[in-house]
N, C-alpha and C positions, 0 to 999 in steps of 0.2 A: 179557128183562130187562135195562134196562141197567146195567152196572156203574159204580158212582161213581168220577167222574175223580180219582186220589189223586196224579197227578203232580206238582201244588203242594206237596204235603206231603213230598217225597223230597227230601232234600237234593242240591244240586249238585254233583257231582265237583270242579267247578274253584272253588267257593268252601268253603273248609275253615277251621273257627274257628280264631284265633289261639292260644289255649290248648291247641287239641289239637296242631299245629305246634311249640308251644312246649314242651310236654312229649316229644315225640318226638324234636326236637332235642336237647334236653337229656339224653334215655337216650341218644344215639348219642354224643354228647360225652363223656358218663362214661366209656363203655366204649372209644371210641377214644384218648383222650388217654393213661390208663394204658397202652395197649396199645403205644402208640408209646415212651412214658416207659419201659417195660419194656425194651424191646430197644435202648433207646440206651446208650452206656457212659458217657454223663455224667449219672450217678444223683443227683449232689448239685445238678444244675442244674433247680432247679423250674420248672415253667410262669410263676409270677410273677416268677422271678429272669430267664427267658429275655424276658419281656416288657418288664423293664426294662433290659436289654441292648438289645434290639430298638428301644426308644423312644429310647436315647441315639443309636443308629448312625443313626437316621432324624432325631432332631430336635436331638441334643446339639451342642455342650454346655449343660448345663440345671442351674438350681438346683434344689434338693430339693424346693422348693415346686411348682416347675414338672412337675416327673418324678411327683410325688404326683398333679396335677392331670389329667396324661395318662393316667396309669394307674388313677385313680377310686379312690384307696385313701387312707387316713389318713395325715397328715404324719409321725407319729411311725413307723407302719409303714413308710413310705419310709425315713425316717432310718436305721432298724435295718437295713433292706435294702442300704442305699448301703454302711453300714458293713461287711457282711458281704462284698459284691462287692468292697470296698476290701482287705480283709483277702485274698481269695483270688487280688488282686493282677489284677485284670480292668478296673478303672478308674483314672483319673486324677483330680485334683483339683487345681485352682487357684483364686487369688482371683479374685473379680468386678472388673474394672476400673470398673463402674459402683457397686461397695459393697463396699469391703475387707473387711465385716464378714461378708459371705457368699461361698461357694464355687462354683464351676462345675464340675460333673461330666460326665467324656466318657470316652468308651472308650479304651483303651490298645491297642498292638498284640496282646496277649495275649487280652484280651477280644473284640477284632473277629474273631480267627483262631478263636476258641471259637464265637463267634456263626455265622459262615460254616460252621463243621464240622457245627454241629448242625443247621442249614438243610439242608445237604446230606443228612444222614442220614433227618431227618423226610421230605424231599421222596422221597427213595428207599423207605421206608417205605411212605408214601400212595401212592407211583407203584404199588409191587408190589400192594397191594390193590385200586387201582382198576384195574389190568390183570387182575383177573378176573372183572371186571362185563362185561356184554354191551354191545355198541356201543351199542344203545339207555339203558342205564343209564348209561353214561358220557356220551351225551348230555342225559340230564335233569340229570343231575350240574353240566354244564358250563353250563347254561342258568340253574343255580340259584344260582350264583357271584355275579351282580350282585346279586342280593337279599342273600345274606350279606354281602357287601363293605359295602353300603349299611347293613345294621344295626349293622356294625362302627364305621363313619365317623360314625353319627349319635351326636349329643352333647347330653342332655337339657339344658335352659337351667338356670344355676344358680337354687338356692332362696334367695327373700329372706329375711331375719331376720322371724323371727315377729312381728305385732304385739302388743303386750300391751293386754288390754282390762281396765279397770277392773272389780275383782270387787266384787260385790254388797254386800261389809263394809267396803268402802273407806269413810272417812268423807269427806263432802264437804268440798273446801279451804275454809278459814278459816272452817270453822263449828265452833263451841265444842261438844265433847260434853258431855251432861246426865249428872249424877250419879243415882244411885237416886233417884226421888222428880220428877225433872224440873226441879230446880235446877241452874244453872249452876256449875261449879266457881269455887272461891275465887278472886277477883283477876279472874275473867271475868264479862262482863256488867254491870259497874258503870263508874260515870263519877264526873268529879270537876266540880262547877261552877266556871266562870270566878269567878276571886279568892277562893275559899273555900280555907281552911286547915284546915279539919276533914277528919276521914276520909271517903273515898267513900261517897256514899250509892246504894242499888241503885234501880236504873231502874224506874219503875213499870211 
């Protein structure tokens, strides 16, 4: 007796659901980032602050709004972060020549030196971990880098303002609302005949 062919029901190993990949990648990052940060001497430099320094190093000088857009965070959050980086002595502010009311933010020498030191430390820690993998695993990790880099570079299009649809309870324009009983409110729905000096008469 022939056995039914169930090969079509088996998932292909080369096709993995994005949700499964996302879950595994999230779990790895959640464990890897604290591991790296825990061994760094710069405990006060959080990942978001490091990202801000890196954005300024790559694209600065920037306005606070431009920095917020590149980091995909709220303007108020970015403003507080910039104040903290300024307090730590890692950035410089100067007036924007195009708009004296705005400021341009850039890394100063101390901030750039700190960013380079953190990158060296992070690279060394990752290299230590990668060195423990077999050559085949290292090759797989290398082959996955273009996809990870593409994920970082892709930016979703900005969402437009939501369009307001008239509610069902909104009154129609230029239509007088009716009082209970169906009669129009006083002063509305009445007219005065031409040449008449008396009070307005209701329309028939």
